[in-house]
N, C-alpha and C positions, 0 to 999 in steps of 0.2 A: 504493500499499500504506500502511495506517496502522499505528499501534503495536499495536492489538489484533489485527491479522491475524498479527502475528509469533508471538503466543501461541496463538491460537484457530484460525487459518486453516490452509490446507494448507501442507505443507512446501515451502519455496521451493527451486528448483534454483540451482546455483551461478551460472548465467547470469542468472537473475532478480536474484539478490543483487548481482552486479557491475553490473547495469544500474540498479538502484534506489538503492543506497546512496550513490553519489557525488551524486545529485540531492538526497538527504536532507540532505547536508552543506550544500548551497546554501540550502535552506529554513531550516535552523538558523542559518546566518549572517545571512540576511535578517531573521529574527525578532529576533535578538540585536542587530543594528545598529539596527533601528527602535526597539527598547526602550531601548537606551542613549541614542539621540538624544533621545527624549521624556523619559526620566527625569532626564537631566542638567539639565533646565530647572526642576525642581520645587522646589528649595530643601530645607531641612531637613524630613525626614518622620519620623513615628513610626508604626511598623507596629502594627496592632491585629489580633490573631488570636483565633479562637474559633469556636464552632459555627455552622454554616449553619442549624441547626434551631431556634435560639433565637427565640422569638416576641416581638413588640413589648411585650407586657404583662409579660414576664419581667423580674425585677430586673436580671439581667445585661445585657440589651438596654439598659435605662434607664441603667445604670452606664456602659456603653461610650459611649452617646450623650453623656452628661454629660462624660466624660473627653475626648472629641473637642472639645467646646466649650472646655474648660479648655486643651487643647493649642493650639487656634487662637487663643485669647486671649493665649497666651504666645508666639505667632509661629511655631508649628510647623504643618506640614501633616499630614494623616492619610493613611496608606497601608493599604489592605485588599485582600482578594481580590476585591472588587467584587460579591460575591454577596449573598444574604439573611442573616438572623440577625445575629450580632455584626458581620459585615462591613457590613451595611446600617446598623446602629446607628452604627458609627464614621463612615462616610461621611455619614450624615444629620446627625449632630452638627456635623461640620466644615462641610458644605454650607450648612446653615441658619444657621450663624454667620458666613457670608461668608468662610470660610477655604478653604485649598487641600485638596481632597478627591479623592484618586487611587485608582483601582481597577484591579487587575491581574486581568482576567477570564480564565477558561479554560472550555472546553466540557467538561462531565462528563455521564455517563449519567443522573445525578439530582442534585437539589439546587441546582446552580449556574445561577442566572438573574441577569443583571446588575441591580443596583438602580439607581434613578433619581437617586441623590445624588452623582454624580461629575462634576467639572468637568474632569477628565483621565482617560481610560479607554483601557487597552490590552487587546487580545485575544491570547491565547497559544494556540498549538498544543502547545508543549512545556512540561511541568511544570518541568523543571530550569532553563530560562531564566527562567521566572516566579519560581522560588525565588531565583535569583541576584539578580534585581532587588529583591526584598524586602530582602535583607541588604546588598547593596551600597549602597543608597540610604536605609537607615534609621539614624537617630541614636539610636534607642531602640526596644525591642520590648515590647509589653504583650500578655499572653496571658490570655484569659478561658477558662472551662470549655469543653471541646469533645471531640470524638471522635478517631478515628485521625489525621485530617488535622491537627488542632490539636496533638496529641502529636508528630507528625512535625516540625511547624514549630518547636515548643518544643525538641525534642531536637536538631534541626540547629543552631539558634541556639546552644544550650549547647555543642555540640561544636565549632563554629567559634570561639567565644570561648575555650574551654578550650585549643584547639590554636593559638590566636593567628593564625588565618587571616582573621579580621576584627578590627576595633577592638573593645575591650571595652565595647560599648554597654550601657546599663542594660537589664536583662531583669527585667520585673515580672510576677509571676503574681498574678492577682486572684481572690479567694475562697479564703481559707485553709482552710475546711472541705472544699472540693472537692479541693484539691491536697495536703492533709495526708497521706493514705494513701500517695501516691506519694513524697512527701518522706521519710516514715518508711522506706519501702523503700529509698530511696537510702541512708539512714543505717544501717539494720539489716542490709541485705544487701550493697549495693555497697561501702559504706565498710568494713564489718566484714570483707569478703572481700578488701579492698584492691584493688578494681576501680576506685575513684576515690580521690582525695586529699581530706583535710579541707578544703583551701582551695577545692576545687571547689564546695562547698556555699555559698560566698560569691559565686558567679557570678550569683546571682539573688536576688530578694527576694520575700516574700509580703506581700500587702496585702489589705484588704477593701474599700476605697473608692476612687473615682476621685481624690479629693483626696489621698489617701496616695500613689497612683501618680504624680500630677503633682508632688508635693513631692519625691519621690525622684528623678525624672528631672531636675527643676530643680537639686537639690543636686549630683547627679552631674555635670551639665554645667557648673555653677558651678566645681567643683573642677578640671575639665579646663581651663577658661579660665584659672583662676589659675595652674595648672602651666605652661601655654603662656606666659603673661606672664613667669613666673619664668625659664623656659628661655631666653627672648630676652635 
């Protein structure tokens, strides 16, 4: 039984449920162990999220590719979903710059086809394990324009930083014009109705260029290193 059958297939009997569900736990455990074993070897990674539909001639694709080169020049590896669009751009920029290029691939009904620019590649059956790996092994997150999947990744990162379930990694949104309406809604609706706090708006930054993104990540990590030295 796969996940789609739970929703669209025939209703399972109690006996089927009891037979299938324990084995699903073993599949989950196996995928998680394999992912952690591989990801723990990768060193510092920056996740790059964005649309799978962005074409190579698009400025966002070119920006993500350039950012990946800047990141690998600074000693970071690049982590993406391993597919086309912005994911491909991030992997390509790192791969062609002889940097570490990691892809977390997943089978989807459309859009997701592994790109060829990965020197470490994992394949996932379960979305939630893949998402865990993104945030467990990322020292920063950069989000380019995208659709529902990108918004989900951005929102989950924000939520986990806000609730202190992950370290407060730099979260960078690229393309101010694209993100401006959403940020205004944050301010005019969420903040006005006291659904978020003023300081929550400081959990991310908006930039327009890969150079700005790189500079912000570098500064944030420099401050962390300085605080660590002081605490010692």
